[in-house]
C-alpha positions as CSV (number, residue, x, y, z in Angstrom):
1,M,135.3,142.0,108.0
2,D,134.4,145.2,109.7
3,K,135.6,145.8,113.3
4,L,133.0,147.7,115.3
5,F,133.9,149.4,118.5
6,Y,130.7,150.2,120.4
7,D,130.4,153.4,122.5
8,T,128.7,153.2,125.9
9,N,125.6,155.0,124.7
10,V,124.9,152.3,122.1
11,L,125.1,149.6,124.8
12,L,122.8,151.6,127.1
13,D,120.3,152.0,124.3
14,V,120.1,148.2,124.2
15,L,120.2,147.4,127.9
16,E,117.7,150.1,128.8
17,C,115.5,149.7,125.6
18,R,115.9,153.4,125.0
19,A,113.4,154.8,122.5
20,P,113.8,155.7,119.7
21,W,117.3,154.3,119.5
22,F,116.8,150.7,120.7
23,P,116.0,149.0,117.3
24,D,119.1,150.4,115.5
25,S,121.4,149.9,118.4
26,S,120.2,146.4,119.0
27,D,120.5,145.5,115.3
28,C,124.0,146.9,115.1
29,L,125.1,145.0,118.2
30,A,123.5,141.8,116.9
31,L,125.9,142.0,113.9
32,A,128.8,141.2,116.3
33,R,126.7,138.6,118.2
34,Y,126.0,136.7,115.0
35,G,129.5,136.9,113.6
36,K,128.8,139.4,110.8
37,C,131.5,141.6,112.1
38,L,133.9,141.7,115.0
39,G,132.9,143.8,118.0
40,A,134.5,145.4,121.0
41,I,134.0,147.6,124.0
42,N,136.4,148.6,126.7
43,A,136.6,148.5,130.5
44,L,135.4,152.1,130.7
45,S,132.1,151.2,129.2
46,I,131.7,148.3,131.7
47,S,132.5,150.6,134.6
48,N,130.2,153.4,133.4
49,I,127.3,151.1,132.7
50,S,127.7,149.3,136.0
51,Y,127.5,152.7,137.8
52,I,124.5,153.9,135.7
53,Q,122.8,150.5,136.3
54,R,123.7,150.4,140.1
55,A,120.0,150.1,141.0
56,S,120.0,146.7,139.3
57,S,121.2,143.7,141.3
58,C,124.9,142.9,141.2
59,S,124.2,139.5,139.8
60,E,122.2,141.0,136.9
61,I,125.0,143.4,136.0
62,Y,127.6,140.6,136.1
63,A,125.3,138.4,133.9
64,V,124.8,141.1,131.3
65,F,128.6,141.6,130.9
66,Q,129.3,137.9,130.9
67,R,126.8,137.5,128.0
68,L,128.3,140.4,126.1
69,R,131.8,139.1,126.6
70,V,130.8,135.9,124.7
71,F,130.8,138.0,121.4
72,L,132.6,141.3,122.2
73,D,136.3,141.7,122.6
74,L,137.8,144.0,125.2
75,A,139.8,146.8,123.6
76,S,142.8,148.1,125.5
77,L,142.5,150.9,128.0
78,D,146.1,151.0,129.1
79,H,148.7,153.8,129.6
80,V,149.3,154.1,125.8
81,V,145.5,154.7,125.2
82,V,145.2,157.1,128.1
83,D,148.3,159.1,127.0
84,A,147.0,159.3,123.4
85,A,143.6,160.6,124.7
86,L,145.4,163.2,126.8
87,T,147.4,164.3,123.8
88,R,144.4,164.4,121.5
89,Q,142.4,166.6,123.9
90,L,138.9,166.1,122.7
91,P,136.4,168.3,124.5
92,D,135.2,165.3,126.5
93,L,138.0,163.1,127.9
94,E,135.7,160.0,128.0
95,D,135.1,160.4,124.2
96,G,138.9,160.6,123.8
97,L,139.4,157.4,125.7
98,Q,136.8,155.7,123.6
99,L,138.3,156.9,120.4
100,E,141.9,155.9,121.3
101,S,140.7,152.6,122.6
102,A,138.9,151.9,119.3
103,L,142.1,152.9,117.4
104,A,144.3,150.7,119.5
105,W,142.0,147.8,118.8
106,G,142.1,148.4,115.1
107,A,138.4,149.3,114.7
108,T,137.2,150.2,111.3
109,H,134.1,151.9,112.8
110,L,133.3,153.6,116.1
111,I,129.5,153.2,116.6
112,T,128.0,156.0,118.7
113,R,125.1,158.4,118.9
114,N,127.6,161.2,119.6
115,V,129.2,161.5,116.2
116,K,129.7,165.2,116.5
117,D,131.9,164.8,119.6
118,F,134.5,162.7,117.9
119,S,137.2,164.3,115.8
120,S,137.5,163.0,112.2
121,N,140.2,160.4,111.9
122,P,141.2,158.7,108.7
123,L,141.8,155.4,110.6
124,V,138.3,154.9,111.9
125,T,134.8,155.9,110.6
126,V,132.5,157.3,113.2
127,L,128.8,156.5,112.6
128,T,125.5,156.2,114.4
129,P,124.0,152.7,114.5
130,A,121.4,153.8,112.0
131,D,124.0,155.1,109.6
132,Y,126.1,152.0,109.8
133,L,123.1,149.8,109.2
134,L,122.3,151.8,106.0
135,N,125.7,150.7,104.6
136,V,125.6,147.0,105.6
């Protein structure tokens, strides 16, 4: 079974119904919701999204993440992950943290719209939601 680690931008596409990405991101996230794959995010995504969504009520933000936690695991974002990201030195540290968190969780795929910002890694395939859905 595939293990999909979802980058923050994919979650935001769904939560904000961002066009034109919403349908593919929503369908890709639904795969985890309906048990067709395992899915995960990390605490960095929760923190970033809660900041971006700060105009929403606190109760709405908590409710969204409580619903997501029903079907999404939380991948590690500990000192090992941070140190690995600091060593890898991707141009964007946040992307490095996401990649290392996905690797620590054992993801088979990292689902993002920023494919170009992730270095190639033989342990995880980096795809957009649309590209992943083409292969399902």
